[in-house]
N, C-alpha and C positions, 0 to 999 in steps of 0.2 A: 283939236278940230278934225284931224285925220281919223282919230279913234271914233268920234261921233259918226262920221260918214261911213266907216267900216261897220259900225253897229247897225246903221240904217240899211246898208246893203245886206247884212246878215239876216235882218228881220224880213226884208223883202224876199230874199232867197228862201227863207223858211215858209213864207206865204206861198211862194210858187211851188214848193215841194208839197205843201198841204193840198193845193189844188190838184196836182197830179195824182197824189195818193187817193184823194177823194174821188176822182174820176174813175180810177181803177176799181175802187171799192163799190162804186155805184154800178159799174158794168159787171163785175165779177164778185159779188158779195161773199160767197162761200170761200172761194179761193183766197180772197183778200184776208178774210178772218183767220183762216187756218195758217196763213203766212206768219201770223203773230202768235201761234201756239208754241211758245217757248218760255223759258225762265221759270219763275216760281209758280206754284200750283194755282194761286189766285189769277195769275195772268193767263195760264193755259185754260182754266175754267171759263174766263171771260171770252177768250177767243172762240172756244167751243160754243158758248151761248150765242155769240154773234153769228157763227157759222150756221146754227140751227134757226136763227131768226133773221132771215134775209131782208125783210121789209124794214126792221129796226136798223139793220146795218146800213141799208141805203139811206134811211133818214139821217143817221149819224154822219154819213159821208156827204150828204147835201149840206149839213151844218159845217163840216170841215172845209168844203169848197167855199162856202160863204165867208167863213172866218179867214181862209187863205186869201180870198179876193180882197177883203177889207184890209188885212194886214199888208198885202202887197201895195194896194193903192194908197194906204195911209203912209207908207214909208217911202214912196216915190220922192226923189229929190226934185224940188221945184226950181232949182237954180239953172 
């Protein structure tokens, strides 16, 4: 029972982090994208693409905010 509650809290926290990250990306799309320019070449190339396409980055971030809101609301403990 305790593990299930911890998992729900973890998912709610993930949702809250998604909301925050999405807001930053919505306000600062280029800076947000270049923050992720690390790791393997495909990841760096993806970050560069998003940095060059700010409207698509903002659209992606709106989706991330929506998913984070849904996840956080869905995992709220009703007890």
